[in-house]
N, C-alpha and C positions, 0 to 999 in steps of 0.2 A: 686277098688282093682287093683293090678298090672296086666297089660295086658288088662285092660278095654278099649274098643274103644272109640274114641271121640263121642260126641253127634251126630255130623253130619254124622259119619260113621254108627252109630247104626240106624239112621233114613234112611240111604241109600241116603242121600243128596250129592250134588257136593261139592268137597273140595274147601274151600275159597282160593282166590288168596292171594299173599303176600301183595298186596295193600289193600285188604279187611281185612286181618288179622292184619296188623300193620300200619294203616294209619297215626297215630300220629307220630310214629318213623320215617317213611319215609318222612313225611312233614318236620319234624325238621331237618332231615339229608339234605334234599334238600335245606332248608333255610340256613343251615350252609355252604353248598358248594357254594351256590350263593353269600353269604356274603364274603366267602374267595376269590372267583373269583373277586368280586368287589373290595375287599381290595387290592388284588394283582395288579389289573388294575390301581387303584389309586396310588399305590406305584410306578408302572412302569411309569405312567404319571408324577408323582412328580419327579422321578429320571431324566426323560428326561428334565423336566423344570429346574431342578437344574443344569444339564449339560449345557443347553442352557444359563442359567444365568451365570454360571461359564465362559463359552466362551465369553459372552458379557462383563463380568467384566475384563477378561484378555485382550480383545480387547481394552476396554477403558483405561486400565492401560497402554497398549502399546501406545495408542494415546497420553495419558498424558505425558508419558516419551518422546515421540517424540516432543510434543509441548514444554515441558520444555527444551529440548535440543535446539530446534529452538529459544526459547526465550533467552537462554544463548548466542547462536550465534549472534542473533540480538542485544543483549545488547553489546556484544563485538564490533560488527560492528558499532553500534551507537557511542560508545566511540571513535572508530577509526575515524569515519566520523566527529565527533565534533573536534577532534584534527587536522584532516586534514583541516577543515574549518578555525580553528584558525591559523594554520600555513600559510594558504593562505592569510588571512588578514594581519598577521604579515609580510609576504614576500612582499605584495603589499605596506604596509606602509614603510618598510625599503628600498626596492629596487627602488621604484618609488617616493613616496611622500617625504620621508626623503632626498633622494638624490636631488630631485628638490628644496626642501627648502634649502638644503646646498648650492646649486648653486645660488639660489636667495640671500642668505646671503653673499656669496662671491661677487656677483655682486654689492650689496649695499655697501659693504666695499670698493670695487674698485672705485665706483663712489664717495664715501665719500673722498677718498684720492687723487682723480684726481685734477690736477691744471688747466686744460684747460677750455675753455668756454663751456657752456652747449650746444651751437649750433654746436660745433665741430663735425665732422663726426664720430670720434672715440667715443665720448661721446654719440652721438645719437645711434650708433650701440650697445653700452652697454645698453642703455635704451630699445632698441628694444629686445635685448636678455633677459633682465630682465622681460619685459612684456610677452614675449613668455613663459618663464619658469614659471611665475606666473599663466598664463592661463593653462598650462599643469598640474600644481599642483592642480589648482581648478577643472579641469576636472577629475583628478584622485580621488580627495576627493569626488566629486559628484557621480562618478561611484561607488565607494566603498560604499558610503552611500545608493545609490539606490539598490545595491545588498543586503545589510543588511536589508533594509526595503524600498520598492518602494512607496514613498510618492506621486508619480504621480498618483497612483490609485485614491486617494481621490480628486486630483486636476483636472484631465482630464478624469477619468473614465477607465473602464477595456479595452475596445477595443483600444482606442488611446495609452494606456500604453503598451499593447501587441504589437501594431504596432511599437512603438518606440523601444521596446526591440528586436524585430525581426531585425529591421534595424541595431541596435547596434551590435547584434551578428553576422550579416552578414559582417559588416565592420571590426570588431575586429578579426574574425577568417577566413576571406576571403572565405566565403561560400555564397550560394544563399538561402535566406530565404524569401518565399512569405507569405503574410498574407491576409486573407479574413474574413470579419465580416458581418453577416446578422442578422438584428433585432435591437431592441432598448435595449441597455444595461443600460440605466439610471434607477435608482431605485433599482439596485441590492444591496444586503446587503454588507457591507464591508468585512464580514467574507467569503461570497461566492466568492467575487471578489479576495481576497488575495489567497484563495485556488486554484482557477482556474489559476491565474497568476503564482503561485509557481509550479503548475503541468506543465504548458507550459515551464517554465524556466528550470525545472528539465529534462523534456523530450528533449528539445533542447540541453542541456548540455550533456546528455547521448549520444545523436545521434552524436554530434560533437567529443567528447573526446573518447568515447568508440566504437562508430559505424563507425567512420571515414566518416561520411556522408558529401556530397558536395551539395546536393540539398535537401532542407527541406521546409515544408509548415506547416502553422498554420492556422486553420480555426475555427471560433467560431460562433455559431448560437443560437439565442434565440427564443423560441416559447412561447406560453401562460403559459406553465406549467414547462418547463425545459430549461436548457442550455447545448448545446453539444459542446465539445472541441475536436478537432482532430489534432494531431501532427503526421506527416508522414515524412519519410526520405528515402534516397536511400542507407543507410549504409549497412554494412556487415551482419546485423541481428544477431540473437542468438536463442538458445533454451529457450523458455519462461519458461517452467516448471523447467528445470535444473537451470536457473538463479534464479527463485523464491525460490527453495529449498536450493541452496548452493552458490548463487552468492556472490562475495566479497563485493559488495557495497550495499547501501540502496536505490538505485534509484527506483526500482519497489515497494519496501515496502513503501517508503514515498509517492509515487504517489497514491498507493492503499489506504493507510491510510488517506491521505487528502481527497480523494473522499468519503471514508466512513464517515469521520467526517462531510462532507457537505451533508450527506444523499444520496449520489449518488453511482455510480458504475463505474468501469473502465474495459476495455477490451484491452489486449495486443495481437497484431497480428504480428508475426515476423517469418522469416525463415532464416537460414544461407545464407548469400550473397543475400538475397531477400528484404532487407529493413525492417523497423519497423513502425507500426502504433499504436498510443495510442489514444483510443476513450473513452472519459469521458462524462457521463451523470449525471447531478445534477438537482434536483428540484429547481424551482424558489422560491416557497412559503415556503416549509418545509426545513428550514436550521437548522441543529443540530451541528453546528461547536463549538467545545470547543477550544477556542483560546489558552488556556494554553497548551493543548495537541498539537495543531497545531504548536505552536512556538517551542515546544520541538523537533519537527522533523527537525528544522533548515532549511537552504536554499537549502540543497541538500545532496546527499549521495555520 
């Protein structure tokens, strides 16, 4: 009836606690709270991971955009370098070889129309001039052919070919180029030899034309496992990172790419007015040169 005391009150017993009175409800409530806390924690962790993933994606997108822009710049510089190389070949053919051939032709016509004895002094002078101009033309054609593709590599080997090139560069540009070779370079693959030769050629050209170097050195060393090529100069030097990012030419790019194609690596050391050193290391046995790619780099940038 209304107002009747609970059983525990009628018996004079202690009032039960809330844990004792509603154990099931409290357990269920606690489980729900724990579950909600776990869910909130998981959502927060997931949100943090999503933010991190978003930052990573944005950073990679920025890198891709930067890489794409650098590729576009390199493509433009490659086209410019190709046109410059073609213009150089055309200029050499026109200004040197064609003019010498024209002079030879004129000398032949002059001799053909002469009435004197072949032993006359004037006739002998004409023959001497004709011989000189023919030799100059031959040397020009040989030099141009050698720059396009150094056949001496297969004939005399890498070290002698580099030595000859150093002597030729010193004489043509009035600079001092020393050369040192240590080790046996016989047996090197043609691909590795042409890559190292082109790297030395490009490094010397850059030092003379862009660095205004007067003292240069080329050293090449072969061990059991690798070949080291070092080209150093006393030129005005440059900021390596700035040149790599936005330099106008392809010199550094072509050197680094040739080393990569040969399975090696290259280190550029240079400071403004402090000279430049190019150090290339390539493995002897593991050669991964793709000559189609290597040829696409041309003879220089």
